[in-house]
N, C-alpha and C positions, 0 to 999 in steps of 0.2 A: 367181676369186681364188685365188692359190696359198697353201696352208697351209705354214707353217714348222714346224720341230721344236719351237719354243717354244710354238706354239699347241696341240700335242698333249700337252703336259705337264698332269697333273691339277692342279687348283687347290690351292694350298698351304693345309693345314689350320692353323687357329689353334692356337698353343701352349696345351697344357692348363695351366690356372693351378695353381701350387704352393700347397699348404695353408700357412696361416700357422703359426708355431711354437706358438701357443696351441691351434690346432685339432689339430695333431699330438699335443700333450701330452694333450689331452682324449681323443683316439682311443686312445692308448696306455693311458691310465687306464681307459677303458672295457674294453679288451681284458684288462687285469689283473683287473678285477672279474668278467668272464666266466669267467676261469680259476678263480675261486673254486668253480665248480660241480664240475669234476673234482677239485679239492683236497678239497672236502667228501666227494666219493665215495671218495677215498683214505682219509679218516678213518673212513668207514663200513666200509670193507674191513678196516681195522685192528681196529675194534670187533668185526666178525664173526669174525675169526680169533682174537681174544681169547676170545670166547664159545665157539668150538669148542675152544680150549685148555682152558677150564674144564670143558666137557662131557667132554673126554678124560680130564682128571684125575679127574672123578667116576667114570668107567668103570674107571679104574685101581684106585681104592680101594674099588670095590663088593665087599662081602664082607670087606673088610679092617678097616674101622673109620674113622670120620670124625674130625673135630676133637673131642677128648675133653674132657669136664668131669667131674671127680671130686669127690665130696662124701661126708662122713661120716667115721667111723661114728656112728650115733646109736642109743641104746637106746629102744625103744618099749614102754611099759607100759600095758596096758588097765586101765581103772578104771570104776566105776559112778557115775553122777550122776543127780540128779532134775531133771526139766525140767517146768515147768508150761506148759500150753497151754489156750487158750479155744476151745470149739467150740459150735456151735448145735445144741440138742437139744430137740425139741418146742416150738420157738419161744422157747426160753430159752437164755441164754448160760451154759454150764457150764464151770467150770475144773477140770481134772483134772491129776493128776501122773503122768508116765511115767518109768520107769526106763530110762535109756539107757546105753550103753557108749561111752566115749570113749577116745582114745589119748593118752598122755602121752609126748612126745618129750624125751629127756634128752640134751643135748650134753655132750661131754667137758669135764672140768676142764682137762686139759692133753693136747694131741695133738702128737706128734712123729713125723715120717715123712720118708723119703728116697726119691728117685726117680732112677734111672739110665736115661737115654733113649739107646737105641741106634738110630741113624738109618740110613736107606738111601734112595737115589734110585732110584725105579722109573720106567721110561719105557715109552711106547707110541708107536711111530712117532717123530715129532719132539717129542713132548710129555713133560715130566718132572714128577714130584711127589715131595715129601719124605714118607716114611712112617717109622714108628718102632715099636719094641717097648720097653716099659718095665715095671718092677716097682715098685710102691709098697709099701715095707716100713716099718711104723711101729708105734707103741704109743699107747694112750690110757687114761686113768684116769677112771672115772665115780663119781659119788656124788650123792645128792640135795642140792640147794642148801641152805645153812644157813637161808635165809629161806623154805623150802618151805611152812611153815605159812601164809604170807601168800597162797599161791595159791588157798586155799579148798578144797583137795582133802584129804580124810581119808585118811591112809596105809592105814587099814583097808579102804578101798574099792578099793585097787589090787591087782590079781591079778598078783603078781610071778612066779608060776610060768609064766604064759603070755606072757612077754615075748618080744620079738624084737630083734635087732640088725640095722640096715639100713645099706647103702652105696648111694650114687648114682653111676651111670656113664651118661653121655649116650648112648653107642652101645654097647649090650651085645654087639653082634656081634663086637667086638674082644676080648672076654674069653677068657682062656686057661682050660684045664681044670685047671691045676695052681695052685690058690689055697689058702691056708692061713689059718685063723682059730682063735685060742685065747682063752678067757676064764678067767682065774684058773688057767691051766695046762691047762685041759680043751679038747680039740680039738672043734670044731663043724663040722657039714656045711652047706655053703652051698646055698641054694636060689635059683632064678631068680625075678625079679620083685620087686615091692614096694620100689621105689627111693625116692628122696627128691624133694621138690618142686624143689630146686635144679637137678636134672637132668631135669626133665620126668617125674618119677615112674618113671624107668627105673633099673635097677640089680639088686641081689641082696640076700639077707637070710639069716638063720639063726634057728631057734627057740632060745630061751634061758630058763633058769631063773634069774631075777634076784633070788632071795630074799635073797642076800647084800647086795644094794643097799639093803635096808630099814634096816640098821643100820651099814653100812660102805661100803667102796669095792670097785670091780671093776676089774681090770686086763685090758686087751684088747690082744692082739698080732695083727697081720695081715700077710700077704704076698700082694698082689694083682698079677697079671700081665695086661696087656692091650695091644692094638695101637691105633694111631691115626695120624692124618695131620696134618702141618703145625703143630699146636699142642696144648698141654696146659694146661688150666685147672683150678685148684683153688679151691674155695669154702671159706674158713675159717669155722668155726662152733664155736669152743671158747673156754674161758676164756683159753687161751694156745695159739696154733698156731705150730709151728716146722716149716718145710718147707725141706729142702735138696735141690736138683736139680742133677745133673751130666750132661754130654753131651760127645761129641767133635765135635758140629756147631759150626763156627766162626762162624756167622752167626745169633745169637739176637736176639730183640726182646722186651723185657719191657714188658707193658702191664697195665692193670687199676687197681684202687683203691690198690694199694701197690706200691712198687718195692723190689727186693731189694738186699742187698749182693752185688755180683757181680764176677767176674773173667773176662774174655773174652780168649782168645789164639787163635792160629792152630790150636792143638791142641784147642780146645774151650772150654767155659765151666763155671763153678760159680756158683750163685746160692743165697742163703740168705734166707729170709723169717722174720720174727718178728712176729706179729700178735696183739694182745690183743682181748678182747671190748669193752674200753673204746674202742679205736680203731674197732671195728666199729659201736659205738653200739647194741648189742643185748645183751639179757640171755640167760641160759641157758634161760629159760622164756618162751614166748609161745603164743598160741592161733591155730588155723586150723580152721574147721569144714567138715563134710560130713555126709552121712547115709546110713544103710542100715537097712532095716526088718528087725527080728527077727521070727521066727514068734510066734504067739499075741499079736499086737498090742503086742509089746514093742519099742520103737524102739532102734536102735543107731546112734549118730552118732560121728564121728571128729573130735576136736579134737587139735591137735598142740602140744605144748610143746617148745620147743627152738628154736634160732635161726631167724631169719626165712627166708622163702622166697627164691627166686632174684631176685625183683623188688627186694628190699632188702638182699641180701647183696653185700658187696664182694669180688668175685672177683679172682684174680691169674692172669695168663696168660703162658706162655713160648711164643713163636712161633718156629718153625724156618723162617726165611725164606730164599728164594733170593737170592743177592747182587745179581742184576740181573734186573729184570722187563722183558724186552725190549719187550713190548707197550706198557707205559707210556712207555718211552723213545722208541719210534717214534712214539707218539701225541704226545708233547711236541715231537718234531722236526717233525711235520706242522704244529703250531701256528705254527712259524716259516716256513711256506711262503710267506707274503706277503713276508717279508724277501728270500727267494731271488728271487722273481719281481720284486719292486720294484727291488732293486739292479741286477739284470741288465737290466731294461727301461730303467732310467735310463742305464746305460752305452751301450746301443744308441741311445737317444734323443739323447744328447749327440753321438755320431758322426753322427747324422742331422742335427741342427740346426747343429752347429758344424763338423763334419768334411766336410759336404757330401755324404754318402753317403745316397742315398735308400733307405729300408727300408719295405717294404710291411707292411700289417696281417697278411697271411698269414704272413710271416716272423716277426713278433712272436708269433703264435699257436703256430707250430711250436716256437719256442724255449721258450715257456711250457709247452707240453705235455711237452717234454723235462725241464723242471724239476719238473713234477708227477710224471713217471715215476720220478724219483729216489726218492720215498717208497715206491713200489711195489717197486722193486728193494731198497730198504733193508729192508722187511718180509720179502720173500722170502729174502734172504740171511741176515737175522738169525735166522730160524727154524732155519737149518742151521748157520751158523758163528759165531753170536754177534753182539752188537750192534756192538762195536768194529771187527771185521774187515769186517762188512757195511757199515758206514758208509764205510770206506775204499774198498771195492770199488765201491759205488754212486756215491760222489762222483767217483772216477777215471773211471768210465764216463760219467757225465753231463758232467763237465768236458771230457773228450776229444771227446764228440759235439758239444757246443755250440761249442767252440773251432774244430773242423774246419768246422762249418757257418758260423761267423762269418767264417772266412777267405774263404769264397766270397761271403758277403753283403757284407762290407766291402771286398772286393777287395784284401786286404792281410793277410799273416800277422803283420805287426807289430801291426796293430790287433787281430787276433784273439788275439794273445798277451796283450794288455792285458785283454781279456774273460776269458781263461783264468786269468790271475793274480788278477783280481778275484774270480772264482768260487772259486778255491783258498783265498784269504784268507777269504772269506765262509763256506765250509764249515768251515774251521778254527775260526773264531770261534764258529759255531753249536755245534760239538762242545764247545767250552769252556763255552758257556752250558748245555748239557745236563749237563755234569759238575759245574758249580758252581751248584747250585740256589739257594743263599742269595744269590748276587750276580748271578743271571741278569737280574733286572729292571734293575739298575744298569748292567751291561755292555751290555745291549740298548738301553737309553735313550741311553747315550753313543755307541753305534754309529750309531743313527739320527740323532742330533744331528750327528755328524761327517759323515755322508753328506749331510745337508741343507745343512750349511755349505759342503761342497765343490761341490754343485750350484749353490747361490746364488752362489758366487764365480765359477764358470766361466761362468754365464749372466747375469752382472751387467750386461753391455752389450747383451744380446740384446733386440731389439724383438719382443715376443711377438705383436703385432697385425699387423705388416706381412708381406707375402709375401716369401719368400726368392728368388723368381725375378726376375732383372733385367728391367727394362723394355726391350723391343727398340727399336733405333734406328729412327727414322722414315725 
């Protein structure tokens, strides 16, 4: 039997069935969820770079002085008190009286001081931090409270000659050597240590003969210079505290228990605080105990009279903030990653379902990876040229890459230009969302609603369950 050419042809393979529109949609949805893994990895990278930035800032300010908290001055008066205690002796309970030495903390009646903050931006590699030098110049008036007899302390038990005047500063490394303190016109020598509780018991002090305080007032003047980083906090603890602070830094932030009368311009700011002890809710006398044993079985303990400690004091803080925290902005942009992926995938899916262009899962994944790579580029550029320029550079690169790839996938530059236009509009809207924090939820919700409405309108006649491939003729 003679074989013909038709007999040598391989048998015709049956056409591969086309996935239904519903199956394609679920496959694209699954691909989008899988891209959450590299998206989350991008967010972890941003967090890691932010941590490195904070560590670099700490290394910059090492030995300079951290975020400073200033408190005081307070006059400390030692006095003697009798304390009863019960002890077991020969099987019997014996009550005995010990003489202890306590410390009386006196807060000022009125304290007025000014601070001039001179700022500087210090950098190491690509990281920057705001540092400052300041001098706190002020005066304070002290006297025993009029209701002092109600404290239960006999003035005769107070050793005025062995008094101290103490200041609190949270990071004493920033202290300058050129500091001045006068009491009733007499210059005193400052000593290290013996700070106040409001600053973690760090600071400085001076010996003082406070005999004049027994029957009258004492006037204190001081000029303290120190260095710090990013913020200055003051702990008010007087009958009336008046603090005026000025600086040429144009980006302050005022936080704490009280807000100042302030004026902020491009050339700097001025802030004025006026705080009374009535607003603080504390008196000029209070107690706080500790102990130390004297030789010859005579106990010495330390009680403090004078405003409350740091846990109940209402502090006020002036923050010298950077106008843009690029890591926070990049992190916020990453949270919109699903919008970038979702909108782009929907556009490709519509070309797949309605335009008749078959797009494989691998092509969806490659486009998704390009979208995720945008956030890595944004972070890398932002650390060098700032967030705004970095956003433009990263978005132009990503839009150009995906548009060129879409022209090949969709076999049409016209269709690819639609994808590019969609991405350009999307990146523009997301940048507006990042700029308008107060309305970001509203704008984002309207954007998603409009996209959903558009998809529903375009696919309103699409049969999601049937196959798109035509049945071959018999």
